[in-house]
DSSP file (Angstrom, degrees, kcal/mol; ACC not computed):
  #  RESIDUE AA STRUCTURE BP1 BP2  ACC     N-H-->O    O-->H-N    N-H-->O    O-->H-N    TCO  KAPPA ALPHA  PHI   PSI    X-CA   Y-CA   Z-CA
    1    1 A M              0   0    0      0, 0.0     2,-0.4     0, 0.0     0, 0.0   0.000 360.0 360.0 360.0 134.4  -64.1   35.5   42.0
    2    2 A T        -     0   0    0      2,-0.0     2,-0.4     0, 0.0     0, 0.0  -0.928 360.0-154.3-121.1 157.7  -64.9   35.2   38.3
    3    3 A F        -     0   0    0     -2,-0.4     2,-0.3     2,-0.0     0, 0.0  -0.910   8.5-175.6-116.4 142.1  -64.0   32.7   35.8
    4    4 A S        -     0   0    0     -2,-0.4     2,-0.5     2,-0.0    -2,-0.0  -0.986  14.4-143.8-133.4 153.8  -63.7   32.9   32.0
    5    5 A F        -     0   0    0     -2,-0.3     2,-0.4     5,-0.0     3,-0.0  -0.920  17.6-120.6-123.4 142.9  -62.9   30.1   29.5
    6    6 A D     >  -     0   0    0     -2,-0.5     4,-1.5     1,-0.1     3,-0.4  -0.653  20.2-145.3 -74.9 121.2  -60.9   30.1   26.3
    7    7 A T  T  4 S+     0   0    0     -2,-0.4    -1,-0.1     1,-0.2     4,-0.1   0.844  98.2  53.5 -60.1 -33.4  -63.3   29.1   23.5
    8    8 A A  T >4 S+     0   0    0      1,-0.2     3,-0.9     2,-0.2    -1,-0.2   0.809 106.2  50.6 -68.0 -31.7  -60.6   27.3   21.7
    9    9 A A  G >4 S+     0   0    0     -3,-0.4     3,-1.1     1,-0.2    -1,-0.2   0.791 103.2  61.9 -77.6 -25.3  -59.7   25.2   24.7
   10   10 A A  G 3< S+     0   0    0     -4,-1.5    -1,-0.2     1,-0.2    -2,-0.2   0.485  81.1  84.3 -75.2   1.0  -63.4   24.3   25.1
   11   11 A Q  G <  S-     0   0    0     -3,-0.9    -1,-0.2     1,-0.3     2,-0.2   0.725 100.3-114.5 -74.6 -18.3  -63.4   22.6   21.6
   12   12 A G    <   -     0   0    0     -3,-1.1    -1,-0.3    -4,-0.2     2,-0.1  -0.604  44.3 -33.6 116.6-174.9  -62.0   19.4   23.2
   13   13 A A        -     0   0    0     -2,-0.2     2,-0.6    -3,-0.1    -4,-0.0  -0.490  45.9-130.1 -84.6 154.0  -58.9   17.3   23.0
   14   14 A V        -     0   0    0     -2,-0.1     2,-0.5    25,-0.0    25,-0.1  -0.924  27.2-164.5 -96.3 115.0  -56.7   16.8   20.0
   15   15 A I  E     +a   39   0A   0     -2,-0.6    25,-2.8    23,-0.5     2,-0.4  -0.931  12.3 175.4-117.0 122.6  -56.1   13.1   19.6
   16   16 A K  E     -a   40   0A   0     -2,-0.5     2,-0.6    23,-0.2    25,-0.2  -0.984  13.3-159.3-122.8 130.3  -53.2   11.7   17.4
   17   17 A V  E     -a   41   0A   0     23,-2.3    25,-3.1    -2,-0.4     2,-0.6  -0.958   6.7-161.9-110.2 116.0  -52.5    8.1   17.1
   18   18 A I  E     -a   42   0A   0     -2,-0.6     2,-0.6    23,-0.2    25,-0.2  -0.886   2.9-157.1-105.4 118.3  -49.0    7.2   15.8
   19   19 A G        -     0   0    0     23,-3.0     2,-0.5    -2,-0.6     6,-0.1  -0.794  10.9-174.6 -97.4 125.9  -48.3    3.6   14.5
   20   20 A V     >  -     0   0    0     -2,-0.6     4,-0.9     0, 0.0     3,-0.2  -0.965  50.9 -12.0-118.3 125.0  -44.7    2.5   14.6
   21   21 A G  H  > S-     0   0    0     -2,-0.5     4,-1.9    22,-0.2     5,-0.2  -0.280 105.8 -46.9  86.8 179.5  -43.7   -0.8   13.0
   22   22 A G  H  > S+     0   0    0      1,-0.2     4,-2.0     2,-0.2    -1,-0.2   0.886 137.8  46.7 -55.3 -49.0  -45.8   -3.6   11.9
   23   23 A G  H  > S+     0   0    0     -3,-0.2     4,-1.9     2,-0.2    -1,-0.2   0.812 111.0  52.2 -73.2 -30.1  -48.1   -3.7   15.0
   24   24 A G  H  X S+     0   0    0     -4,-0.9     4,-1.8     2,-0.2    -2,-0.2   0.821 110.7  48.9 -70.6 -36.0  -48.6    0.1   15.0
   25   25 A G  H  X S+     0   0    0     -4,-1.9     4,-2.6     2,-0.2    -2,-0.2   0.873 111.9  48.1 -71.5 -37.1  -49.7    0.0   11.3
   26   26 A N  H  X S+     0   0    0     -4,-2.0     4,-2.5     2,-0.2    -2,-0.2   0.884 110.3  53.1 -69.3 -36.6  -52.1   -2.9   12.0
   27   27 A A  H  X S+     0   0    0     -4,-1.9     4,-2.3     2,-0.2    -2,-0.2   0.946 110.6  47.2 -59.9 -42.5  -53.5   -1.0   15.1
   28   28 A I  H  X S+     0   0    0     -4,-1.8     4,-2.6     1,-0.2     5,-0.2   0.953 112.3  49.7 -64.1 -46.7  -54.2    2.0   12.9
   29   29 A N  H  X S+     0   0    0     -4,-2.6     4,-2.4     1,-0.2    -1,-0.2   0.887 109.5  49.6 -55.9 -37.4  -55.7   -0.1   10.3
   30   30 A R  H  X S+     0   0    0     -4,-2.5     4,-2.5     2,-0.2    -1,-0.2   0.876 109.8  51.4 -66.2 -38.5  -58.0   -1.8   12.6
   31   31 A M  H  <>S+     0   0    0     -4,-2.3     5,-2.3     2,-0.2     4,-0.5   0.867 112.0  47.3 -67.8 -35.1  -59.1    1.5   14.1
   32   32 A V  H ><5S+     0   0    0     -4,-2.6     3,-1.2     3,-0.2    -2,-0.2   0.948 111.8  51.1 -58.5 -51.8  -59.9    2.9   10.5
   33   33 A D  H 3<5S+     0   0    0     -4,-2.4    -2,-0.2     1,-0.3    -1,-0.2   0.879 108.2  50.6 -59.1 -44.9  -61.7   -0.2    9.7
   34   34 A E  T 3<5S-     0   0    0     -4,-2.5    -1,-0.3    -5,-0.1    -2,-0.2   0.575 117.7-113.8 -68.3 -11.2  -63.8    0.0   12.9
   35   35 A G  T < 5 -     0   0    0     -3,-1.2    -3,-0.2    -4,-0.5     2,-0.1   0.788  44.0-178.9  84.0  25.9  -64.7    3.7   12.0
   36   36 A V      < -     0   0    0     -5,-2.3     2,-0.3     2,-0.0     3,-0.2  -0.407   9.6-167.3 -61.1 129.0  -63.0    5.6   14.8
   37   37 A T        +     0   0    0      1,-0.1     3,-0.1    -2,-0.1    -1,-0.0  -0.755  55.8  41.0-119.0 166.4  -63.6    9.2   14.3
   38   38 A G  S    S+     0   0    0     -2,-0.3   -23,-0.5     1,-0.2     2,-0.4   0.647  91.8 108.4  77.1  16.2  -62.2   12.5   15.8
   39   39 A V  E     -a   15   0A   0     -3,-0.2     2,-0.6   -25,-0.1    -1,-0.2  -0.979  63.4-139.8-133.1 137.7  -58.8   11.1   15.6
   40   40 A E  E     -a   16   0A   0    -25,-2.8   -23,-2.3    -2,-0.4     2,-0.5  -0.826  21.2-149.2 -96.7 123.4  -55.8   11.8   13.4
   41   41 A F  E     -a   17   0A   0     -2,-0.6     2,-0.5   -25,-0.2   -23,-0.2  -0.785  12.9-173.1 -95.8 128.9  -53.9    8.7   12.3
   42   42 A I  E      a   18   0A   0    -25,-3.1   -23,-3.0    -2,-0.5   -14,-0.1  -0.965 360.0 360.0-116.0 114.2  -50.2    9.0   11.7
   43   43 A A              0   0    0     -2,-0.5   -22,-0.2   -25,-0.2    -1,-0.1   0.416 360.0 360.0-125.9 360.0  -48.2    6.0   10.2
Protein backbone atom coordinates (compact mmCIF):
# COMPACT_ATOMS: atom_id res chain seq x y z
CA UNK A 1 0.00 0.00 0.00
CA UNK A 2 1.42 3.40 -0.95
CA UNK A 3 0.57 6.80 0.43
CA UNK A 4 0.97 10.22 -1.11
CA UNK A 5 0.52 13.61 0.48
CA UNK A 6 -0.85 16.76 -1.08
CA UNK A 7 1.82 19.43 -0.56
CA UNK A 8 -0.84 22.15 -0.15
CA UNK A 9 -2.40 20.23 2.73
CA UNK A 10 0.99 19.77 4.39
CA UNK A 11 1.35 23.54 4.75
CA UNK A 12 -0.60 23.61 8.00
CA UNK A 13 -3.90 24.87 9.28
CA UNK A 14 -5.56 28.14 8.31
CA UNK A 15 -6.60 29.94 11.48
CA UNK A 16 -9.07 32.83 11.42
CA UNK A 17 -10.32 34.57 14.54
CA UNK A 18 -13.62 36.42 14.16
CA UNK A 19 -14.40 39.01 16.81
CA UNK A 20 -18.09 39.87 17.23
CA UNK A 21 -19.26 42.66 19.50
CA UNK A 22 -17.30 44.48 22.16
CA UNK A 23 -15.86 41.36 23.75
CA UNK A 24 -14.78 39.92 20.41
CA UNK A 25 -13.04 43.15 19.46
CA UNK A 26 -11.30 43.24 22.85
CA UNK A 27 -10.15 39.64 22.41
CA UNK A 28 -8.68 40.41 18.99
CA UNK A 29 -6.96 43.53 20.30
CA UNK A 30 -5.43 41.53 23.13
CA UNK A 31 -4.15 38.82 20.77
CA UNK A 32 -2.65 41.44 18.45
CA UNK A 33 -1.03 43.23 21.41
CA UNK A 34 0.45 39.92 22.61
CA UNK A 35 1.97 39.30 19.16
CA UNK A 36 0.00 36.23 18.11
CA UNK A 37 1.25 35.24 14.64
CA UNK A 38 -0.02 32.93 11.92
CA UNK A 39 -3.61 34.03 12.47
CA UNK A 40 -5.95 36.16 10.37
CA UNK A 41 -8.03 38.49 12.52
CA UNK A 42 -11.49 39.57 11.35
CA UNK A 43 -13.49 42.15 13.28
